[in-house]
NUTIVO-69540 format. One record per residue (C-alpha): residue number from 1; residue in one letter; x, y, z. Coordinates in pm, 1 decimal. Layout:
- NUM	A	X	Y	Z
...
***
This chain:
- 1	X	-4158.5	6033.1	1825.6
- 2	X	-4257.6	5784.6	1521.2
- 3	X	-3879.7	5612.1	1395.1
- 4	X	-3990.0	5451.6	1085.3
- 5	X	-4102.4	5079.0	985.5
- 6	X	-3879.3	4779.1	948.6
- 7	X	-3822.1	4476.8	838.3
- 8	X	-4005.8	4265.4	1116.4
- 9	X	-4287.7	4462.6	1094.3
- 10	X	-4400.2	4354.6	816.7
- 11	X	-4186.7	3953.5	846.5
- 12	X	-4530.6	3977.9	1162.6
- 13	X	-4724.5	3919.1	880.9
- 14	X	-4614.2	3649.4	677.8
- 15	X	-4841.4	3390.7	600.9
- 16	X	-4734.3	3079.9	799.0
- 17	X	-4855.7	3314.4	1126.3
- 18	X	-5143.5	3444.7	964.0
- 19	X	-5365.8	3181.7	1175.0
- 20	X	-5218.3	3181.5	1470.0
- 21	X	-5233.7	3350.1	1813.3
- 22	X	-4859.6	3299.4	1916.1
- 23	X	-4764.2	3592.6	1683.7
- 24	X	-5046.9	3867.2	1824.5
- 25	X	-4771.9	4024.6	2028.0
- 26	X	-4600.4	4095.9	1723.6
- 27	X	-4890.0	4197.3	1541.5
- 28	X	-4947.4	4434.0	1842.8
- 29	X	-4625.9	4555.4	1843.1
- 30	X	-4749.7	4678.0	1493.8
- 31	X	-5063.8	4778.5	1547.5
- 32	X	-4916.0	5036.9	1813.4
- 33	X	-4700.5	5168.9	1623.0
- 34	X	-4988.9	5233.0	1378.4
- 35	X	-5208.4	5435.9	1613.6
- 36	X	-4838.7	5586.7	1693.7
- 37	X	-4874.6	5680.2	1341.1
- 38	X	-5218.7	5779.5	1320.0
- 39	X	-5200.3	6024.7	1636.2
- 40	X	-4930.2	6250.7	1403.8
- 41	X	-5159.9	6214.9	1062.6
- 42	X	-5513.4	6225.8	1227.0
- 43	X	-5582.9	6592.9	1330.1
- 44	X	-5506.4	6696.6	958.0
- 45	X	-5755.9	6448.7	822.4
- 46	X	-6144.1	6631.7	831.3
- 47	X	-6507.0	6503.4	709.0
- 48	X	-6639.0	6776.2	472.9
- 49	X	-6836.7	6901.4	719.3
- 50	X	-6491.5	7001.7	914.8
- 51	X	-6547.9	6743.1	1141.2
- 52	X	-6242.5	6529.4	1246.2
- 53	X	-6218.7	6217.5	1134.6
- 54	X	-6166.4	5839.0	1378.6
- 55	X	-5851.9	5697.8	1368.2
- 56	X	-5843.9	5299.9	1476.9
- 57	X	-5663.5	5005.6	1418.3
- 58	X	-5809.7	4673.6	1302.3
- 59	X	-5743.2	4314.1	1499.6
- 60	X	-5424.2	4190.5	1537.9
- 61	X	-5574.1	3836.0	1641.8
- 62	X	-5722.9	3619.1	1495.5
- 63	X	-6089.7	3655.8	1468.3
- 64	X	-6421.2	3589.4	1307.7
- 65	X	-6470.8	3887.8	1105.9
- 66	X	-6114.0	3813.3	997.3
- 67	X	-6200.1	3496.8	858.7
- 68	X	-5920.8	3402.7	1205.9
- 69	X	-5652.1	3534.3	1051.0
- 70	X	-5398.4	3816.6	1043.2
- 71	X	-5326.5	3862.9	639.3
- 72	X	-5256.3	4289.6	718.2
- 73	X	-5251.7	4513.3	1003.1
- 74	X	-5512.8	4847.0	897.2
- 75	X	-5511.0	5184.8	968.3
- 76	X	-5796.8	5379.9	927.5
- 77	X	-5945.6	5722.6	927.9
- 78	X	-6323.3	5701.1	899.8
- 79	X	-6635.6	5890.8	1025.9
- 80	X	-6656.4	5931.8	1418.4
- 81	X	-6866.7	5678.4	1572.2
- 82	X	-7129.2	5935.7	1663.6
- 83	X	-7190.2	5990.0	1281.2
- 84	X	-7161.5	5637.9	1184.0
- 85	X	-7427.4	5563.7	1501.4
- 86	X	-7704.0	5821.9	1293.9
- 87	X	-7635.5	5628.6	997.6
- 88	X	-7582.6	5264.0	1134.4
- 89	X	-7970.5	5187.7	1078.7
- 90	X	-8020.1	5247.3	802.2
- 91	X	-7677.7	5055.8	654.7
- 92	X	-7744.9	4724.9	882.4
- 93	X	-8146.2	4721.3	762.7
- 94	X	-8007.1	4661.1	362.0
- 95	X	-7692.0	4407.9	536.2
- 96	X	-7836.3	4040.7	579.1
- 97	X	-7808.0	3891.5	943.2
- 98	X	-7526.5	3653.0	802.6
- 99	X	-7340.9	3961.9	627.7
- 100	X	-7357.3	4139.3	987.5
- 101	X	-7247.0	3836.0	1218.0
- 102	X	-6962.3	3757.4	952.1
- 103	X	-6806.7	4103.1	945.2
- 104	X	-6954.7	4350.5	1201.7
- 105	X	-6680.6	4624.8	1161.5
- 106	X	-6723.9	4943.4	1095.4
- 107	X	-6471.9	4974.7	777.8
- 108	X	-6768.3	4719.4	630.3
- 109	X	-7028.4	4979.8	620.7
- 110	X	-6880.0	5331.2	602.6
- 111	X	-6589.6	5446.2	313.8
- 112	X	-6247.3	5505.4	534.2
- 113	X	-5921.8	5630.1	398.7
- 114	X	-5661.9	5354.1	526.6
- 115	X	-5275.2	5266.2	581.3
- 116	X	-5215.3	4847.3	510.1
- 117	X	-4914.5	4693.4	636.8
- 118	X	-4836.8	4377.3	481.1
- 119	X	-4602.8	4062.8	434.0
- 120	X	-4457.0	4290.9	125.3
- 121	X	-4551.3	4597.3	89.3
- 122	X	-4724.8	4872.9	263.3
- 123	X	-5060.6	4999.2	107.4
- 124	X	-5200.5	5368.8	134.6
- 125	X	-5503.3	5433.2	23.9
- 126	X	-5926.3	5458.2	17.6
- 127	X	-6184.9	5172.2	-9.9
- 128	X	-6577.2	5136.4	-28.3
- 129	X	-6731.4	4850.2	38.9
- 130	X	-7070.8	4722.4	-177.7
- 131	X	-7260.0	4707.7	141.4
- 132	X	-7147.8	5015.9	279.1
- 133	X	-7448.8	5125.7	112.6
- 134	X	-7480.2	5488.4	214.7
- 135	X	-7191.9	5610.0	113.0
- 136	X	-7211.7	5411.0	-249.0
- 137	X	-7507.3	5509.5	-311.2
- 138	X	-7405.1	5866.8	-286.0
- 139	X	-7116.4	5791.9	-480.4
- 140	X	-7331.2	5591.8	-748.9
- 141	X	-7618.1	5941.3	-772.8
- 142	X	-7279.2	6157.6	-794.8
- 143	X	-7169.7	5990.9	-1105.7
- 144	X	-7496.9	5946.0	-1265.7
- 145	X	-7480.8	6343.7	-1302.0
- 146	X	-7226.7	6441.6	-1598.2
- 147	X	-7087.1	6765.8	-1428.5
- 148	X	-7018.8	6578.0	-1076.4
- 149	X	-6840.0	6265.8	-1266.9
- 150	X	-6662.1	6555.3	-1417.4
- 151	X	-6552.3	6650.8	-1037.1
- 152	X	-6499.1	6311.0	-982.8
- 153	X	-6247.7	6280.0	-1288.7
- 154	X	-6086.6	6618.5	-1196.8
- 155	X	-6013.3	6515.3	-866.3
- 156	X	-5868.4	6189.0	-986.1
- 157	X	-5676.2	6343.6	-1257.2
- 158	X	-5454.9	6525.3	-958.5
- 159	X	-5326.4	6225.1	-778.7
- 160	X	-5019.0	6116.0	-870.0
- 161	X	-4892.2	5843.1	-1153.1
- 162	X	-4871.3	5580.6	-834.1
- 163	X	-5218.0	5575.0	-754.4
- 164	X	-5424.5	5242.6	-948.2
- 165	X	-5800.9	5167.2	-825.2
- 166	X	-6000.8	4890.4	-855.7
- 167	X	-6261.3	4678.4	-771.7
- 168	X	-6230.5	4357.4	-596.0
- 169	X	-5972.2	4131.1	-609.5
- 170	X	-5903.0	4179.4	-1032.2
- 171	X	-6272.9	4214.7	-1120.8
- 172	X	-6151.0	4500.6	-1285.2
- 173	X	-5824.3	4512.2	-1391.9
- 174	X	-5661.9	4827.4	-1202.7
- 175	X	-5557.0	5149.9	-1375.2
- 176	X	-5452.2	5428.3	-1347.3
- 177	X	-5634.9	5753.1	-1137.2
- 178	X	-5502.9	5983.3	-1415.1
- 179	X	-5635.8	5728.5	-1641.1
- 180	X	-6000.8	5681.2	-1536.9
- 181	X	-6224.2	5792.3	-1750.3
- 182	X	-6689.1	5802.5	-1772.7
- 183	X	-6664.6	5461.0	-1923.1
- 184	X	-6422.8	5289.0	-1658.0
- 185	X	-6589.5	5472.6	-1361.8
- 186	X	-6910.8	5372.1	-1475.1
- 187	X	-6809.6	4953.8	-1523.6
- 188	X	-6656.3	5006.1	-1206.0
- 189	X	-6985.8	5152.3	-984.0
- 190	X	-7171.0	4839.3	-1164.5
- 191	X	-6885.1	4546.8	-1098.3
- 192	X	-6904.6	4752.7	-693.5
- 193	X	-7306.3	4707.8	-709.5
- 194	X	-7320.7	4370.2	-799.2
- 195	X	-7497.6	4071.7	-553.8
- 196	X	-7244.4	3966.3	-349.1
- 197	X	-7211.9	3574.3	-319.1
- 198	X	-7200.8	3402.2	29.4
- 199	X	-6842.4	3463.2	269.0
- 200	X	-6750.6	3696.5	-53.3
- 201	X	-6644.7	4038.9	0.6
- 202	X	-6571.9	4365.8	-259.7
- 203	X	-6400.8	4661.2	-238.9
- 204	X	-6365.3	4967.7	-448.2
- 205	X	-5984.9	5074.4	-398.2
- 206	X	-5747.4	5343.2	-397.5
- 207	X	-5408.3	5317.0	-361.0
- 208	X	-5052.8	5360.3	-449.7
- 209	X	-4780.3	5061.8	-289.8
- 210	X	-4470.8	5058.9	-154.8
- 211	X	-4214.9	4794.3	-165.8
- 212	X	-4119.6	4625.6	206.1
- 213	X	-3699.3	4809.6	119.6
- 214	X	-3851.6	5148.7	-1.1
- 215	X	-4087.2	5190.0	293.6
- 216	X	-3827.9	5056.1	513.2
- 217	X	-3563.5	5278.6	368.6
- 218	X	-3791.4	5616.7	486.6
- 219	X	-3709.5	5573.5	824.2
- 220	X	-3913.5	5877.7	1026.1
- 221	X	-3953.3	6008.3	666.8
- 222	X	-4212.3	5787.3	600.5
- 223	X	-4432.2	5963.8	805.1
- 224	X	-4453.9	6269.5	528.5
- 225	X	-4473.4	6024.3	309.6
- 226	X	-4810.7	5881.1	427.1
- 227	X	-4920.9	6247.8	556.1
- 228	X	-4901.7	6363.9	183.0
- 229	X	-5077.8	6077.8	51.4
- 230	X	-5396.4	6071.0	274.3
- 231	X	-5430.1	6452.7	232.7
- 232	X	-5480.0	6398.1	-151.1
- 233	X	-5711.5	6099.6	-62.2
- 234	X	-5877.2	6354.0	130.0
- 235	X	-6084.1	6572.8	-150.2
- 236	X	-6209.3	6238.8	-315.3
- 237	X	-6292.3	6083.8	42.3
- 238	X	-6470.3	6383.7	83.1
- 239	X	-6656.9	6411.7	-237.1
- 240	X	-6793.2	6009.3	-141.6
- 241	X	-6835.6	6028.4	193.9
- 242	X	-7199.1	6078.5	295.7
- 243	X	-7289.8	6431.4	516.9
- 244	X	-7602.4	6646.4	527.7
- 245	X	-7454.9	6893.7	315.7
- 246	X	-7336.0	6592.4	60.5
- 247	X	-7709.8	6408.3	22.4
- 248	X	-7731.8	6294.6	-312.6
- 249	X	-7978.8	5979.9	-98.6
- 250	X	-8216.7	6177.9	61.4
- 251	X	-8149.3	6073.0	335.8
- 252	X	-8189.3	6346.3	572.8
- 253	X	-8528.8	6332.1	552.7
- 254	X	-8490.9	5970.8	745.2
- 255	X	-8247.4	6036.2	1010.4
- 256	X	-8472.2	6345.9	1147.5
- 257	X	-8795.3	6078.2	1150.7
- 258	X	-8523.3	5890.5	1363.6
- 259	X	-8430.7	6208.3	1596.6
- 260	X	-8781.1	6140.0	1769.1
- 261	X	-8726.6	5909.1	2020.3
- 262	X	-8880.8	5598.7	1911.5
- 263	X	-9061.5	5409.6	2240.6
- 264	X	-9163.9	5112.6	2322.8
- 265	X	-9256.7	4997.4	2691.4
- 266	X	-9081.8	5171.7	2828.5
- 267	X	-8777.8	5154.4	2615.4
- 268	X	-8597.6	5396.9	2424.1
- 269	X	-8308.3	5398.2	2155.4
- 270	X	-7976.1	5471.9	2360.5
- 271	X	-8116.1	5260.5	2634.0
- 272	X	-7853.6	5037.3	2834.2
- 273	X	-8069.6	4661.2	2859.4
- 274	X	-8038.1	4317.2	2935.0
- 275	X	-8169.3	4041.0	2702.8
- 276	X	-8356.3	3843.8	2955.2
- 277	X	-8472.4	3531.1	2728.2
- 278	X	-8385.5	3419.5	2443.6
- 279	X	-8069.4	3263.4	2291.3
- 280	X	-7915.0	3511.5	2360.0
- 281	X	-8052.8	3551.8	2731.3
- 282	X	-7796.5	3757.5	2953.0
- 283	X	-7644.3	3906.7	2735.7
- 284	X	-7645.8	4332.8	2785.7
- 285	X	-7638.2	4603.3	2514.4
- 286	X	-7746.7	4928.0	2399.5
- 287	X	-8073.2	5002.7	2192.5
- 288	X	-8025.7	5090.6	1835.3
- 289	X	-8347.0	5107.3	1724.3
- 290	X	-8712.8	4987.3	1789.8
- 291	X	-8973.2	4915.1	1529.2
- 292	X	-9344.0	5018.1	1535.4
- 293	X	-9427.6	4666.7	1609.8
- 294	X	-9193.2	4630.7	1977.1
- 295	X	-8919.4	4456.2	1727.5
- 296	X	-8588.0	4590.1	1891.9
- 297	X	-8232.6	4516.1	1777.6
- 298	X	-7977.0	4500.5	2047.4
- 299	X	-7630.2	4607.3	2004.8
- 300	X	-7432.0	4371.9	2189.9
- 301	X	-7075.3	4431.8	2188.2
- 302	X	-7062.7	4505.6	1782.7
- 303	X	-7341.3	4265.7	1670.9
- 304	X	-7682.7	4332.4	1666.9
- 305	X	-7916.2	4151.5	1834.4
- 306	X	-8344.1	4153.8	1738.1
- 307	X	-8545.5	4049.1	2019.1
- 308	X	-8893.3	4146.3	2085.2
- 309	X	-8901.5	4406.4	2336.4
- 310	X	-9039.9	4202.8	2654.7
- 311	X	-8743.4	4031.1	2672.6
- 312	X	-8562.9	4308.5	2737.4
- 313	X	-8504.5	4520.4	3082.4
- 314	X	-8322.6	4820.2	3131.8
- 315	X	-8007.2	4758.0	3303.3
***
């Protein structure tokens, strides 16, 4: 049974601990607690097509994709791995290699619901990164249609007074979701789509927060609080998230073309392979894409590596 959060859970993310591996155990315990919470809620969260959302947690240790510091612990609810894989070849095509190496996590490429625990607060919300191009472009197209924009504003108006929306880190001041209007929505979409500077990250965030004392005082009742908030945000997630029935960017045709296996030199998408030459020689992975010219993108863990077909053998 989930017993709630404690002061020590939040203290695990004090600034003095961010870069130290000495506190990995503390953070792992919080991560496991969040995953336990996720199991109690995930069954009620689904995509627009009825498929269940996957539940995952962020890394509890300093790593490349968190700039070697753990400022917070996050619990994510997003499209499942199979659904992500069908879109990733399109999304990663729009991202530079530096961006993929800097942050290969799927959350940068897909809209998601989240619960985030940091030193001073608990945040419950929805986030969309500018690099999540399929979902972002889908939202942009819908916002450009007056009747769909009105639908989105209607969903926003149904949220309670705690929920706010912002882009970036104060680039556009947070405003209550209930006060969101066409002009402010368009300004936020423009800010979200602006080019990123090196090492910059920009998110659209719809969320509300709880101070530590309030979150701890709720005890086990916090489960119902979080469940209620995520279910309130779910219609907005479903409005934004691309699916075959929510396709305003004509992705379906491209996906149909991808279902025909691309084969080159006896290799095919999803084959397990080993790289035999070049800087990644000896590493193993899974083929994610093969171009007509025989250039192959291999996922080595979560890192996409581009090699020639003759530099691979089947594992």
